[in-house]
mmCIF file of the N, C-alpha and C atoms, coordinates in Angstrom:
data_MODEL
# 
_entry.id   MODEL 
# 
loop_
_atom_site.group_PDB 
_atom_site.id 
_atom_site.type_symbol 
_atom_site.label_atom_id 
_atom_site.label_alt_id 
_atom_site.label_comp_id 
_atom_site.label_asym_id 
_atom_site.label_entity_id 
_atom_site.label_seq_id 
_atom_site.pdbx_PDB_ins_code 
_atom_site.Cartn_x 
_atom_site.Cartn_y 
_atom_site.Cartn_z 
_atom_site.occupancy 
_atom_site.B_iso_or_equiv 
_atom_site.pdbx_formal_charge 
_atom_site.auth_seq_id 
_atom_site.auth_comp_id 
_atom_site.auth_asym_id 
_atom_site.auth_atom_id 
_atom_site.pdbx_PDB_model_num 
ATOM 1   N N  . MET A 1 1  ? 0.665  -1.143 0.040  1.00 0.00 ? 1  MET A N  1 
ATOM 2   C CA . MET A 1 1  ? -0.263 -0.239 0.039  1.00 0.00 ? 1  MET A CA 1 
ATOM 3   C C  . MET A 1 1  ? 0.862  1.094  0.195  1.00 0.00 ? 1  MET A C  1 
ATOM 4   N N  . GLN A 1 2  ? 0.796  2.462  -0.394 1.00 0.00 ? 2  GLN A N  1 
ATOM 5   C CA . GLN A 1 2  ? 0.984  3.636  -0.587 1.00 0.00 ? 2  GLN A CA 1 
ATOM 6   C C  . GLN A 1 2  ? 0.542  4.301  0.087  1.00 0.00 ? 2  GLN A C  1 
ATOM 7   N N  . ILE A 1 3  ? 1.481  5.220  1.069  1.00 0.00 ? 3  ILE A N  1 
ATOM 8   C CA . ILE A 1 3  ? 1.041  6.206  2.063  1.00 0.00 ? 3  ILE A CA 1 
ATOM 9   C C  . ILE A 1 3  ? 2.815  7.583  2.084  1.00 0.00 ? 3  ILE A C  1 
ATOM 10  N N  . THR A 1 4  ? 1.982  8.045  2.862  1.00 0.00 ? 4  THR A N  1 
ATOM 11  C CA . THR A 1 4  ? 3.259  9.310  3.007  1.00 0.00 ? 4  THR A CA 1 
ATOM 12  C C  . THR A 1 4  ? 3.616  9.643  4.213  1.00 0.00 ? 4  THR A C  1 
ATOM 13  N N  . ILE A 1 5  ? 5.000  9.714  4.572  1.00 0.00 ? 5  ILE A N  1 
ATOM 14  C CA . ILE A 1 5  ? 5.881  9.011  5.508  1.00 0.00 ? 5  ILE A CA 1 
ATOM 15  C C  . ILE A 1 5  ? 6.633  11.043 5.244  1.00 0.00 ? 5  ILE A C  1 
ATOM 16  N N  . ASN A 1 6  ? 6.400  11.438 6.309  1.00 0.00 ? 6  ASN A N  1 
ATOM 17  C CA . ASN A 1 6  ? 6.749  13.043 6.563  1.00 0.00 ? 6  ASN A CA 1 
ATOM 18  C C  . ASN A 1 6  ? 7.529  13.764 4.897  1.00 0.00 ? 6  ASN A C  1 
ATOM 19  N N  . GLY A 1 7  ? 6.154  13.567 4.372  1.00 0.00 ? 7  GLY A N  1 
ATOM 20  C CA . GLY A 1 7  ? 6.043  14.542 3.317  1.00 0.00 ? 7  GLY A CA 1 
ATOM 21  C C  . GLY A 1 7  ? 6.583  13.518 2.087  1.00 0.00 ? 7  GLY A C  1 
ATOM 22  N N  . GLN A 1 8  ? 7.036  12.389 2.357  1.00 0.00 ? 8  GLN A N  1 
ATOM 23  C CA . GLN A 1 8  ? 7.863  11.269 0.883  1.00 0.00 ? 8  GLN A CA 1 
ATOM 24  C C  . GLN A 1 8  ? 6.579  10.300 0.803  1.00 0.00 ? 8  GLN A C  1 
ATOM 25  N N  . ALA A 1 9  ? 6.642  10.110 -0.626 1.00 0.00 ? 9  ALA A N  1 
ATOM 26  C CA . ALA A 1 9  ? 5.412  8.849  -0.638 1.00 0.00 ? 9  ALA A CA 1 
ATOM 27  C C  . ALA A 1 9  ? 6.610  7.568  -0.555 1.00 0.00 ? 9  ALA A C  1 
ATOM 28  N N  . ARG A 1 10 ? 6.231  6.633  0.113  1.00 0.00 ? 10 ARG A N  1 
ATOM 29  C CA . ARG A 1 10 ? 6.476  5.386  0.111  1.00 0.00 ? 10 ARG A CA 1 
ATOM 30  C C  . ARG A 1 10 ? 5.016  4.520  -0.088 1.00 0.00 ? 10 ARG A C  1 
ATOM 31  N N  . GLU A 1 11 ? 5.567  2.761  -0.386 1.00 0.00 ? 11 GLU A N  1 
ATOM 32  C CA . GLU A 1 11 ? 5.482  1.320  -0.506 1.00 0.00 ? 11 GLU A CA 1 
ATOM 33  C C  . GLU A 1 11 ? 5.331  0.918  0.842  1.00 0.00 ? 11 GLU A C  1 
ATOM 34  N N  . CYS A 1 12 ? 4.325  0.424  1.501  1.00 0.00 ? 12 CYS A N  1 
ATOM 35  C CA . CYS A 1 12 ? 4.790  -0.213 2.664  1.00 0.00 ? 12 CYS A CA 1 
ATOM 36  C C  . CYS A 1 12 ? 3.789  -1.395 3.084  1.00 0.00 ? 12 CYS A C  1 
ATOM 37  N N  . GLU A 1 13 ? 4.200  -2.358 3.773  1.00 0.00 ? 13 GLU A N  1 
ATOM 38  C CA . GLU A 1 13 ? 3.285  -3.146 4.265  1.00 0.00 ? 13 GLU A CA 1 
ATOM 39  C C  . GLU A 1 13 ? 2.281  -3.122 5.490  1.00 0.00 ? 13 GLU A C  1 
ATOM 40  N N  . PRO A 1 14 ? 1.113  -3.309 5.196  1.00 0.00 ? 14 PRO A N  1 
ATOM 41  C CA . PRO A 1 14 ? 0.163  -3.274 6.507  1.00 0.00 ? 14 PRO A CA 1 
ATOM 42  C C  . PRO A 1 14 ? 1.248  -3.433 7.255  1.00 0.00 ? 14 PRO A C  1 
ATOM 43  N N  . ALA A 1 15 ? 0.591  -2.501 8.524  1.00 0.00 ? 15 ALA A N  1 
ATOM 44  C CA . ALA A 1 15 ? 1.192  -1.872 10.132 1.00 0.00 ? 15 ALA A CA 1 
ATOM 45  C C  . ALA A 1 15 ? 0.687  -1.607 10.589 1.00 0.00 ? 15 ALA A C  1 
ATOM 46  N N  . THR A 1 16 ? 1.262  -1.239 12.226 1.00 0.00 ? 16 THR A N  1 
ATOM 47  C CA . THR A 1 16 ? 0.330  -0.797 13.070 1.00 0.00 ? 16 THR A CA 1 
ATOM 48  C C  . THR A 1 16 ? 1.521  1.059  12.491 1.00 0.00 ? 16 THR A C  1 
ATOM 49  N N  . LEU A 1 17 ? 1.309  1.840  13.826 1.00 0.00 ? 17 LEU A N  1 
ATOM 50  C CA . LEU A 1 17 ? 2.064  2.730  14.213 1.00 0.00 ? 17 LEU A CA 1 
ATOM 51  C C  . LEU A 1 17 ? 4.041  2.662  14.627 1.00 0.00 ? 17 LEU A C  1 
ATOM 52  N N  . GLN A 1 18 ? 4.016  1.698  15.710 1.00 0.00 ? 18 GLN A N  1 
ATOM 53  C CA . GLN A 1 18 ? 4.390  1.121  16.427 1.00 0.00 ? 18 GLN A CA 1 
ATOM 54  C C  . GLN A 1 18 ? 5.119  0.746  15.506 1.00 0.00 ? 18 GLN A C  1 
ATOM 55  N N  . GLU A 1 19 ? 5.000  -0.499 14.497 1.00 0.00 ? 19 GLU A N  1 
ATOM 56  C CA . GLU A 1 19 ? 5.676  -1.176 14.105 1.00 0.00 ? 19 GLU A CA 1 
ATOM 57  C C  . GLU A 1 19 ? 6.305  0.011  12.863 1.00 0.00 ? 19 GLU A C  1 
ATOM 58  N N  . LEU A 1 20 ? 5.719  0.806  12.374 1.00 0.00 ? 20 LEU A N  1 
ATOM 59  C CA . LEU A 1 20 ? 6.010  1.857  11.908 1.00 0.00 ? 20 LEU A CA 1 
ATOM 60  C C  . LEU A 1 20 ? 7.330  2.409  12.203 1.00 0.00 ? 20 LEU A C  1 
ATOM 61  N N  . TRP A 1 21 ? 7.185  2.873  13.325 1.00 0.00 ? 21 TRP A N  1 
ATOM 62  C CA . TRP A 1 21 ? 8.430  3.591  13.415 1.00 0.00 ? 21 TRP A CA 1 
ATOM 63  C C  . TRP A 1 21 ? 9.602  3.121  13.646 1.00 0.00 ? 21 TRP A C  1 
ATOM 64  N N  . ARG A 1 22 ? 8.855  1.747  14.292 1.00 0.00 ? 22 ARG A N  1 
ATOM 65  C CA . ARG A 1 22 ? 10.349 0.688  14.770 1.00 0.00 ? 22 ARG A CA 1 
ATOM 66  C C  . ARG A 1 22 ? 11.350 0.651  13.249 1.00 0.00 ? 22 ARG A C  1 
ATOM 67  N N  . SER A 1 23 ? 10.491 0.582  11.583 1.00 0.00 ? 23 SER A N  1 
ATOM 68  C CA . SER A 1 23 ? 11.365 0.891  10.879 1.00 0.00 ? 23 SER A CA 1 
ATOM 69  C C  . SER A 1 23 ? 11.657 1.319  10.612 1.00 0.00 ? 23 SER A C  1 
ATOM 70  N N  . GLU A 1 24 ? 11.009 2.756  10.826 1.00 0.00 ? 24 GLU A N  1 
ATOM 71  C CA . GLU A 1 24 ? 11.383 3.972  10.271 1.00 0.00 ? 24 GLU A CA 1 
ATOM 72  C C  . GLU A 1 24 ? 12.774 4.969  10.759 1.00 0.00 ? 24 GLU A C  1 
ATOM 73  N N  . THR A 1 25 ? 13.193 4.073  12.439 1.00 0.00 ? 25 THR A N  1 
ATOM 74  C CA . THR A 1 25 ? 13.937 4.529  13.565 1.00 0.00 ? 25 THR A CA 1 
ATOM 75  C C  . THR A 1 25 ? 14.956 3.205  13.737 1.00 0.00 ? 25 THR A C  1 
ATOM 76  N N  . GLU A 1 26 ? 15.137 2.275  13.106 1.00 0.00 ? 26 GLU A N  1 
ATOM 77  C CA . GLU A 1 26 ? 15.748 0.983  13.158 1.00 0.00 ? 26 GLU A CA 1 
ATOM 78  C C  . GLU A 1 26 ? 17.608 1.562  13.833 1.00 0.00 ? 26 GLU A C  1 
ATOM 79  N N  . HIS A 1 27 ? 17.752 2.588  12.488 1.00 0.00 ? 27 HIS A N  1 
ATOM 80  C CA . HIS A 1 27 ? 19.110 2.981  12.537 1.00 0.00 ? 27 HIS A CA 1 
ATOM 81  C C  . HIS A 1 27 ? 20.194 3.817  13.154 1.00 0.00 ? 27 HIS A C  1 
ATOM 82  N N  . LEU A 1 28 ? 18.803 3.768  14.133 1.00 0.00 ? 28 LEU A N  1 
ATOM 83  C CA . LEU A 1 28 ? 19.166 5.464  15.058 1.00 0.00 ? 28 LEU A CA 1 
ATOM 84  C C  . LEU A 1 28 ? 19.501 4.477  16.714 1.00 0.00 ? 28 LEU A C  1 
ATOM 85  N N  . ASP A 1 29 ? 19.347 3.356  17.043 1.00 0.00 ? 29 ASP A N  1 
ATOM 86  C CA . ASP A 1 29 ? 20.038 2.726  17.879 1.00 0.00 ? 29 ASP A CA 1 
ATOM 87  C C  . ASP A 1 29 ? 19.477 3.212  19.352 1.00 0.00 ? 29 ASP A C  1 
ATOM 88  N N  . LEU A 1 30 ? 17.662 3.407  19.034 1.00 0.00 ? 30 LEU A N  1 
ATOM 89  C CA . LEU A 1 30 ? 17.260 4.022  20.423 1.00 0.00 ? 30 LEU A CA 1 
ATOM 90  C C  . LEU A 1 30 ? 17.368 2.778  21.121 1.00 0.00 ? 30 LEU A C  1 
ATOM 91  N N  . ALA A 1 31 ? 16.917 3.300  22.562 1.00 0.00 ? 31 ALA A N  1 
ATOM 92  C CA . ALA A 1 31 ? 16.287 2.537  23.591 1.00 0.00 ? 31 ALA A CA 1 
ATOM 93  C C  . ALA A 1 31 ? 14.657 2.511  23.691 1.00 0.00 ? 31 ALA A C  1 
ATOM 94  N N  . GLY A 1 32 ? 13.962 3.340  23.231 1.00 0.00 ? 32 GLY A N  1 
ATOM 95  C CA . GLY A 1 32 ? 12.775 3.677  23.121 1.00 0.00 ? 32 GLY A CA 1 
ATOM 96  C C  . GLY A 1 32 ? 11.847 4.856  22.077 1.00 0.00 ? 32 GLY A C  1 
ATOM 97  N N  . PRO A 1 33 ? 10.767 4.412  22.233 1.00 0.00 ? 33 PRO A N  1 
ATOM 98  C CA . PRO A 1 33 ? 10.210 5.614  21.652 1.00 0.00 ? 33 PRO A CA 1 
ATOM 99  C C  . PRO A 1 33 ? 9.688  7.065  22.384 1.00 0.00 ? 33 PRO A C  1 
ATOM 100 N N  . ARG A 1 34 ? 10.609 6.654  23.834 1.00 0.00 ? 34 ARG A N  1 
ATOM 101 C CA . ARG A 1 34 ? 10.654 8.480  24.835 1.00 0.00 ? 34 ARG A CA 1 
ATOM 102 C C  . ARG A 1 34 ? 11.155 9.597  23.455 1.00 0.00 ? 34 ARG A C  1 
ATOM 103 N N  . GLY A 1 35 ? 10.718 10.949 23.663 1.00 0.00 ? 35 GLY A N  1 
ATOM 104 C CA . GLY A 1 35 ? 10.967 11.832 22.780 1.00 0.00 ? 35 GLY A CA 1 
ATOM 105 C C  . GLY A 1 35 ? 10.848 12.214 21.065 1.00 0.00 ? 35 GLY A C  1 
ATOM 106 N N  . PHE A 1 36 ? 9.302  10.929 21.135 1.00 0.00 ? 36 PHE A N  1 
ATOM 107 C CA . PHE A 1 36 ? 8.817  10.755 20.077 1.00 0.00 ? 36 PHE A CA 1 
ATOM 108 C C  . PHE A 1 36 ? 7.400  10.775 20.132 1.00 0.00 ? 36 PHE A C  1 
ATOM 109 N N  . ALA A 1 37 ? 6.831  11.714 19.182 1.00 0.00 ? 37 ALA A N  1 
ATOM 110 C CA . ALA A 1 37 ? 5.630  12.038 18.289 1.00 0.00 ? 37 ALA A CA 1 
ATOM 111 C C  . ALA A 1 37 ? 4.842  11.268 16.702 1.00 0.00 ? 37 ALA A C  1 
ATOM 112 N N  . ILE A 1 38 ? 3.945  10.911 16.660 1.00 0.00 ? 38 ILE A N  1 
ATOM 113 C CA . ILE A 1 38 ? 3.456  10.217 15.044 1.00 0.00 ? 38 ILE A CA 1 
ATOM 114 C C  . ILE A 1 38 ? 2.343  11.085 15.469 1.00 0.00 ? 38 ILE A C  1 
ATOM 115 N N  . ALA A 1 39 ? 1.787  12.000 13.698 1.00 0.00 ? 39 ALA A N  1 
ATOM 116 C CA . ALA A 1 39 ? 0.242  12.421 13.836 1.00 0.00 ? 39 ALA A CA 1 
ATOM 117 C C  . ALA A 1 39 ? 0.110  11.532 12.298 1.00 0.00 ? 39 ALA A C  1 
ATOM 118 N N  . ARG A 1 40 ? -1.177 11.220 12.699 1.00 0.00 ? 40 ARG A N  1 
ATOM 119 C CA . ARG A 1 40 ? -1.764 10.420 11.399 1.00 0.00 ? 40 ARG A CA 1 
ATOM 120 C C  . ARG A 1 40 ? -3.167 11.390 11.110 1.00 0.00 ? 40 ARG A C  1 
ATOM 121 N N  . ASN A 1 41 ? -2.404 11.328 9.460  1.00 0.00 ? 41 ASN A N  1 
ATOM 122 C CA . ASN A 1 41 ? -3.875 12.071 8.861  1.00 0.00 ? 41 ASN A CA 1 
ATOM 123 C C  . ASN A 1 41 ? -3.934 13.339 9.591  1.00 0.00 ? 41 ASN A C  1 
ATOM 124 N N  . GLY A 1 42 ? -3.194 14.047 10.446 1.00 0.00 ? 42 GLY A N  1 
ATOM 125 C CA . GLY A 1 42 ? -2.790 15.234 11.024 1.00 0.00 ? 42 GLY A CA 1 
ATOM 126 C C  . GLY A 1 42 ? -3.331 15.445 12.806 1.00 0.00 ? 42 GLY A C  1 
ATOM 127 N N  . ARG A 1 43 ? -3.574 14.710 12.598 1.00 0.00 ? 43 ARG A N  1 
ATOM 128 C CA . ARG A 1 43 ? -3.907 13.719 14.475 1.00 0.00 ? 43 ARG A CA 1 
ATOM 129 C C  . ARG A 1 43 ? -2.839 13.736 14.998 1.00 0.00 ? 43 ARG A C  1 
ATOM 130 N N  . VAL A 1 44 ? -2.449 13.848 16.345 1.00 0.00 ? 44 VAL A N  1 
ATOM 131 C CA . VAL A 1 44 ? -1.039 12.903 16.962 1.00 0.00 ? 44 VAL A CA 1 
ATOM 132 C C  . VAL A 1 44 ? -1.981 11.756 17.335 1.00 0.00 ? 44 VAL A C  1 
ATOM 133 N N  . VAL A 1 45 ? -1.378 10.619 17.684 1.00 0.00 ? 45 VAL A N  1 
ATOM 134 C CA . VAL A 1 45 ? -1.523 9.466  18.193 1.00 0.00 ? 45 VAL A CA 1 
ATOM 135 C C  . VAL A 1 45 ? -0.778 9.137  19.558 1.00 0.00 ? 45 VAL A C  1 
ATOM 136 N N  . ARG A 1 46 ? -1.624 8.965  20.588 1.00 0.00 ? 46 ARG A N  1 
ATOM 137 C CA . ARG A 1 46 ? -0.460 8.831  21.636 1.00 0.00 ? 46 ARG A CA 1 
ATOM 138 C C  . ARG A 1 46 ? -0.444 7.200  21.359 1.00 0.00 ? 46 ARG A C  1 
ATOM 139 N N  . GLN A 1 47 ? 1.430  7.847  22.013 1.00 0.00 ? 47 GLN A N  1 
ATOM 140 C CA . GLN A 1 47 ? 2.312  6.259  21.914 1.00 0.00 ? 47 GLN A CA 1 
ATOM 141 C C  . GLN A 1 47 ? 0.941  5.498  22.601 1.00 0.00 ? 47 GLN A C  1 
ATOM 142 N N  . LEU A 1 48 ? 0.415  5.075  23.593 1.00 0.00 ? 48 LEU A N  1 
ATOM 143 C CA . LEU A 1 48 ? -0.004 3.876  24.024 1.00 0.00 ? 48 LEU A CA 1 
ATOM 144 C C  . LEU A 1 48 ? -0.580 3.447  23.385 1.00 0.00 ? 48 LEU A C  1 
ATOM 145 N N  . ASP A 1 49 ? -1.310 4.332  22.326 1.00 0.00 ? 49 ASP A N  1 
ATOM 146 C CA . ASP A 1 49 ? -2.140 4.033  21.330 1.00 0.00 ? 49 ASP A CA 1 
ATOM 147 C C  . ASP A 1 49 ? -1.186 3.455  19.792 1.00 0.00 ? 49 ASP A C  1 
ATOM 148 N N  . TRP A 1 50 ? -0.171 3.574  19.912 1.00 0.00 ? 50 TRP A N  1 
ATOM 149 C CA . TRP A 1 50 ? 0.370  2.987  18.386 1.00 0.00 ? 50 TRP A CA 1 
ATOM 150 C C  . TRP A 1 50 ? 0.635  2.271  18.163 1.00 0.00 ? 50 TRP A C  1 
ATOM 151 N N  . GLY A 1 51 ? 0.684  0.547  18.829 1.00 0.00 ? 51 GLY A N  1 
ATOM 152 C CA . GLY A 1 51 ? 0.357  -0.546 19.132 1.00 0.00 ? 51 GLY A CA 1 
ATOM 153 C C  . GLY A 1 51 ? -0.930 -0.861 18.041 1.00 0.00 ? 51 GLY A C  1 
ATOM 154 N N  . SER A 1 52 ? -2.013 -0.150 18.820 1.00 0.00 ? 52 SER A N  1 
ATOM 155 C CA . SER A 1 52 ? -2.923 -0.520 18.055 1.00 0.00 ? 52 SER A CA 1 
ATOM 156 C C  . SER A 1 52 ? -3.719 -0.228 16.977 1.00 0.00 ? 52 SER A C  1 
ATOM 157 N N  . THR A 1 53 ? -3.298 0.599  16.690 1.00 0.00 ? 53 THR A N  1 
ATOM 158 C CA . THR A 1 53 ? -3.004 2.066  15.674 1.00 0.00 ? 53 THR A CA 1 
ATOM 159 C C  . THR A 1 53 ? -3.180 1.963  14.399 1.00 0.00 ? 53 THR A C  1 
ATOM 160 N N  . SER A 1 54 ? -3.847 1.211  13.254 1.00 0.00 ? 54 SER A N  1 
ATOM 161 C CA . SER A 1 54 ? -3.445 0.231  12.010 1.00 0.00 ? 54 SER A CA 1 
ATOM 162 C C  . SER A 1 54 ? -2.735 1.711  10.941 1.00 0.00 ? 54 SER A C  1 
ATOM 163 N N  . VAL A 1 55 ? -2.283 1.579  10.264 1.00 0.00 ? 55 VAL A N  1 
ATOM 164 C CA . VAL A 1 55 ? -1.772 2.686  8.867  1.00 0.00 ? 55 VAL A CA 1 
ATOM 165 C C  . VAL A 1 55 ? -2.573 1.415  7.850  1.00 0.00 ? 55 VAL A C  1 
ATOM 166 N N  . ALA A 1 56 ? -3.369 2.776  6.963  1.00 0.00 ? 56 ALA A N  1 
ATOM 167 C CA . ALA A 1 56 ? -3.668 2.584  6.177  1.00 0.00 ? 56 ALA A CA 1 
ATOM 168 C C  . ALA A 1 56 ? -3.626 3.065  4.869  1.00 0.00 ? 56 ALA A C  1 
ATOM 169 N N  . ALA A 1 57 ? -3.747 2.421  3.526  1.00 0.00 ? 57 ALA A N  1 
ATOM 170 C CA . ALA A 1 57 ? -3.464 3.239  2.768  1.00 0.00 ? 57 ALA A CA 1 
ATOM 171 C C  . ALA A 1 57 ? -3.560 4.568  2.319  1.00 0.00 ? 57 ALA A C  1 
ATOM 172 N N  . GLY A 1 58 ? -3.301 5.445  1.440  1.00 0.00 ? 58 GLY A N  1 
ATOM 173 C CA . GLY A 1 58 ? -3.069 7.173  1.269  1.00 0.00 ? 58 GLY A CA 1 
ATOM 174 C C  . GLY A 1 58 ? -3.142 7.752  3.167  1.00 0.00 ? 58 GLY A C  1 
ATOM 175 N N  . ASP A 1 59 ? -2.469 7.293  3.958  1.00 0.00 ? 59 ASP A N  1 
ATOM 176 C CA . ASP A 1 59 ? -2.505 7.922  4.748  1.00 0.00 ? 59 ASP A CA 1 
ATOM 177 C C  . ASP A 1 59 ? -1.177 8.406  4.543  1.00 0.00 ? 59 ASP A C  1 
ATOM 178 N N  . ARG A 1 60 ? -1.049 9.621  5.818  1.00 0.00 ? 60 ARG A N  1 
ATOM 179 C CA . ARG A 1 60 ? -0.436 10.873 6.122  1.00 0.00 ? 60 ARG A CA 1 
ATOM 180 C C  . ARG A 1 60 ? 0.154  10.654 6.849  1.00 0.00 ? 60 ARG A C  1 
ATOM 181 N N  . ILE A 1 61 ? 1.909  10.303 7.486  1.00 0.00 ? 61 ILE A N  1 
ATOM 182 C CA . ILE A 1 61 ? 2.686  10.377 8.650  1.00 0.00 ? 61 ILE A CA 1 
ATOM 183 C C  . ILE A 1 61 ? 3.275  11.069 9.089  1.00 0.00 ? 61 ILE A C  1 
ATOM 184 N N  . GLU A 1 62 ? 2.979  11.683 10.142 1.00 0.00 ? 62 GLU A N  1 
ATOM 185 C CA . GLU A 1 62 ? 4.052  12.445 10.676 1.00 0.00 ? 62 GLU A CA 1 
ATOM 186 C C  . GLU A 1 62 ? 5.247  11.902 11.804 1.00 0.00 ? 62 GLU A C  1 
ATOM 187 N N  . ILE A 1 63 ? 6.387  11.607 11.612 1.00 0.00 ? 63 ILE A N  1 
ATOM 188 C CA . ILE A 1 63 ? 7.327  11.154 12.992 1.00 0.00 ? 63 ILE A CA 1 
ATOM 189 C C  . ILE A 1 63 ? 7.988  12.106 12.970 1.00 0.00 ? 63 ILE A C  1 
ATOM 190 N N  . ILE A 1 64 ? 7.833  12.657 14.521 1.00 0.00 ? 64 ILE A N  1 
ATOM 191 C CA . ILE A 1 64 ? 8.802  14.226 15.128 1.00 0.00 ? 64 ILE A CA 1 
ATOM 192 C C  . ILE A 1 64 ? 9.747  14.109 16.247 1.00 0.00 ? 64 ILE A C  1 
ATOM 193 N N  . ARG A 1 65 ? 10.970 13.483 15.638 1.00 0.00 ? 65 ARG A N  1 
ATOM 194 C CA . ARG A 1 65 ? 11.709 13.718 17.300 1.00 0.00 ? 65 ARG A CA 1 
ATOM 195 C C  . ARG A 1 65 ? 11.337 15.292 18.035 1.00 0.00 ? 65 ARG A C  1 
ATOM 196 N N  . VAL A 1 66 ? 11.201 15.286 18.850 1.00 0.00 ? 66 VAL A N  1 
ATOM 197 C CA . VAL A 1 66 ? 11.083 15.970 20.170 1.00 0.00 ? 66 VAL A CA 1 
ATOM 198 C C  . VAL A 1 66 ? 11.929 16.378 20.403 1.00 0.00 ? 66 VAL A C  1 
ATOM 199 N N  . MET A 1 67 ? 13.253 17.892 20.620 1.00 0.00 ? 67 MET A N  1 
ATOM 200 C CA . MET A 1 67 ? 13.728 17.931 21.025 1.00 0.00 ? 67 MET A CA 1 
ATOM 201 C C  . MET A 1 67 ? 14.627 19.074 21.609 1.00 0.00 ? 67 MET A C  1 
ATOM 202 N N  . PRO A 1 68 ? 15.345 19.074 22.953 1.00 0.00 ? 68 PRO A N  1 
ATOM 203 C CA . PRO A 1 68 ? 14.937 19.751 24.076 1.00 0.00 ? 68 PRO A CA 1 
ATOM 204 C C  . PRO A 1 68 ? 15.425 21.011 23.115 1.00 0.00 ? 68 PRO A C  1 
ATOM 205 N N  . GLY A 1 69 ? 15.104 22.395 23.892 1.00 0.00 ? 69 GLY A N  1 
ATOM 206 C CA . GLY A 1 69 ? 16.111 24.173 23.754 1.00 0.00 ? 69 GLY A CA 1 
ATOM 207 C C  . GLY A 1 69 ? 14.946 24.459 22.630 1.00 0.00 ? 69 GLY A C  1 
ATOM 208 N N  . GLY A 1 70 ? 15.398 25.871 23.122 1.00 0.00 ? 70 GLY A N  1 
ATOM 209 C CA . GLY A 1 70 ? 14.933 26.317 22.187 1.00 0.00 ? 70 GLY A CA 1 
ATOM 210 C C  . GLY A 1 70 ? 15.841 27.441 21.523 1.00 0.00 ? 70 GLY A C  1 
# 
């Protein structure tokens, strides 16, 4: 299926937001999702709901890494 991640069209298998986050960040060597936010079709999804939120064809996903500072 085709989705958009951070403005780029991508082809992916059906997945949850949790699985998508893992595949998009596996190269970063992270301990966990702390400091990240995900929006699906313009709405932020709570981290607690990532594992139960499915990604559908045509979805627009934004994965944001929150950084402290000003």
